[in-house]
C-alpha positions as CSV (number, residue, x, y, z in Angstrom):
1,M,-93.2,160.5,-164.6
2,A,-90.7,162.1,-163.0
3,Q,-92.0,163.0,-160.0
4,D,-93.8,159.5,-159.4
5,R,-89.4,158.5,-160.1
6,G,-89.0,161.0,-157.3
7,E,-91.4,160.0,-154.9
8,N,-90.7,155.8,-155.3
9,K,-86.8,157.1,-154.6
10,R,-88.0,158.6,-151.3
11,R,-90.5,155.8,-150.5
12,N,-87.4,153.4,-150.9
13,K,-84.9,155.5,-149.2
14,E,-87.4,155.6,-146.2
15,L,-88.2,151.6,-146.2
16,A,-84.3,151.5,-145.9
17,G,-84.3,153.7,-143.3
18,D,-86.9,151.9,-141.4
19,R,-85.2,148.6,-142.0
20,Q,-81.8,149.9,-140.9
21,D,-83.6,151.2,-137.7
22,A,-84.4,147.6,-137.3
23,F,-81.9,146.3,-137.6
24,V,-79.9,148.7,-135.4
25,Q,-82.7,147.5,-132.8
26,E,-82.2,144.0,-133.1
27,L,-78.3,144.8,-132.8
28,K,-78.9,146.9,-129.4
29,R,-81.5,144.0,-127.7
30,I,-78.3,141.3,-128.8
31,L,-75.8,143.6,-127.6
32,I,-77.8,144.5,-124.2
33,E,-78.5,141.0,-123.6
34,K,-74.7,140.0,-124.2
35,R,-73.4,143.2,-122.0
36,D,-76.0,141.9,-119.3
37,Q,-74.8,138.3,-119.4
38,I,-70.9,139.2,-119.0
39,R,-71.8,141.3,-116.0
40,G,-73.6,138.1,-114.5
41,N,-70.1,136.2,-115.3
42,I,-68.0,138.6,-113.7
43,D,-69.6,139.0,-110.8
44,L,-69.8,135.1,-110.2
45,E,-66.1,134.9,-111.4
46,L,-65.5,137.7,-108.5
47,N,-67.5,135.8,-105.9
48,D,-65.3,132.8,-106.7
49,L,-62.0,134.9,-106.3
50,R,-63.4,135.7,-102.7
51,Q,-64.4,132.8,-101.7
52,S,-61.1,131.1,-102.2
53,E,-59.1,133.6,-100.7
54,G,-60.0,132.0,-97.1
55,H,-59.3,128.6,-98.3
56,H,-56.3,127.3,-96.5
57,L,-54.2,124.9,-98.5
58,A,-52.7,121.5,-97.5
59,D,-49.5,121.4,-99.4
60,M,-47.9,123.1,-102.0
61,E,-49.3,121.1,-105.2
62,D,-52.8,122.5,-104.0
63,L,-51.3,126.0,-103.7
64,A,-49.8,126.0,-107.2
65,S,-52.9,124.7,-108.5
66,E,-55.1,127.5,-107.0
67,T,-52.6,129.9,-108.2
68,T,-52.9,128.7,-111.5
69,D,-56.7,128.9,-111.3
70,E,-56.5,132.3,-109.6
71,S,-54.5,133.5,-112.8
72,T,-56.7,131.8,-115.2
73,A,-59.6,133.5,-114.0
74,F,-58.6,136.9,-113.8
75,H,-57.4,136.6,-117.3
76,I,-60.9,135.8,-118.3
77,L,-62.2,138.7,-116.2
78,E,-59.7,141.0,-118.3
79,L,-61.1,139.9,-121.2
80,E,-64.6,139.9,-120.3
81,Q,-64.0,143.6,-118.9
82,A,-62.6,144.4,-122.2
83,E,-65.8,143.3,-124.2
84,L,-68.0,144.5,-121.8
85,S,-65.9,148.2,-122.5
86,Q,-66.9,147.6,-126.5
87,I,-70.6,146.7,-125.7
88,E,-70.8,149.6,-123.6
89,R,-69.2,152.1,-126.5
90,A,-71.5,150.4,-129.3
91,L,-74.5,150.9,-126.8
92,Q,-73.7,154.5,-126.6
93,L,-73.0,155.0,-130.6
94,I,-76.4,153.6,-131.0
95,E,-78.1,156.3,-128.6
96,E,-76.2,159.3,-130.5
97,G,-77.2,157.7,-133.5
98,E,-73.5,157.1,-134.7
99,Y,-73.7,153.3,-134.7
100,G,-72.4,151.7,-137.7
101,K,-70.2,154.7,-138.6
102,C,-66.3,153.6,-138.7
103,E,-64.5,155.6,-136.1
104,E,-61.7,156.0,-138.3
105,C,-62.9,156.8,-141.9
106,G,-66.4,157.8,-141.1
107,E,-67.6,155.2,-143.8
108,P,-70.7,152.8,-143.2
109,I,-69.4,149.5,-141.5
110,S,-70.6,146.6,-143.4
111,I,-74.0,145.0,-142.3
112,E,-71.9,141.3,-142.3
113,R,-69.3,142.7,-139.9
114,L,-71.9,144.5,-137.4
115,R,-73.7,141.0,-137.6
116,A,-70.7,139.5,-136.8
117,L,-69.5,141.6,-134.5
118,P,-72.2,144.1,-132.9
119,F,-70.1,146.3,-130.9
120,A,-67.5,147.1,-134.1
121,T,-66.3,150.4,-134.2
122,L,-64.2,150.3,-137.3
123,C,-64.5,148.9,-140.6
124,V,-62.4,146.3,-141.7
125,E,-60.0,148.1,-143.6
126,C,-59.4,150.5,-140.8
127,K,-59.3,147.7,-138.7
128,K,-56.5,145.5,-140.9
129,E,-54.6,148.7,-140.7
130,S,-54.8,149.1,-137.1
131,E,-53.5,145.5,-136.4
132,R,-50.8,145.9,-138.8
133,R,-49.8,149.4,-136.8
134,G,-50.0,146.9,-133.4
135,G,-53.4,148.5,-132.3
């Protein structure tokens, strides 16, 4: 009887591990798709910026509008680059077998958090603490 319970626990642990592996692989697929999408967006934005450099503007109003557009484009590029870096980090952690562990405290990051933000590297509590410290 005790042997049966031990065998059941082992099988349950294996099944849980298999489900977790499938979950991580699904998130990896999502991360790769998002990475490719962001890379495409960055390429398009850079091409648009390169093309706009050659335009000669007729008046100061056009110049002001063009400057605002470029500033917005640069800001979007910065945000996309930051997200791309986070995605690359998450993919690296998957390859190292460390994905889903909080980089601050070492505890598992909740499945709900990973579903919502697949590139999260901090658990909710450590993220809150980081934000309180201004990080």
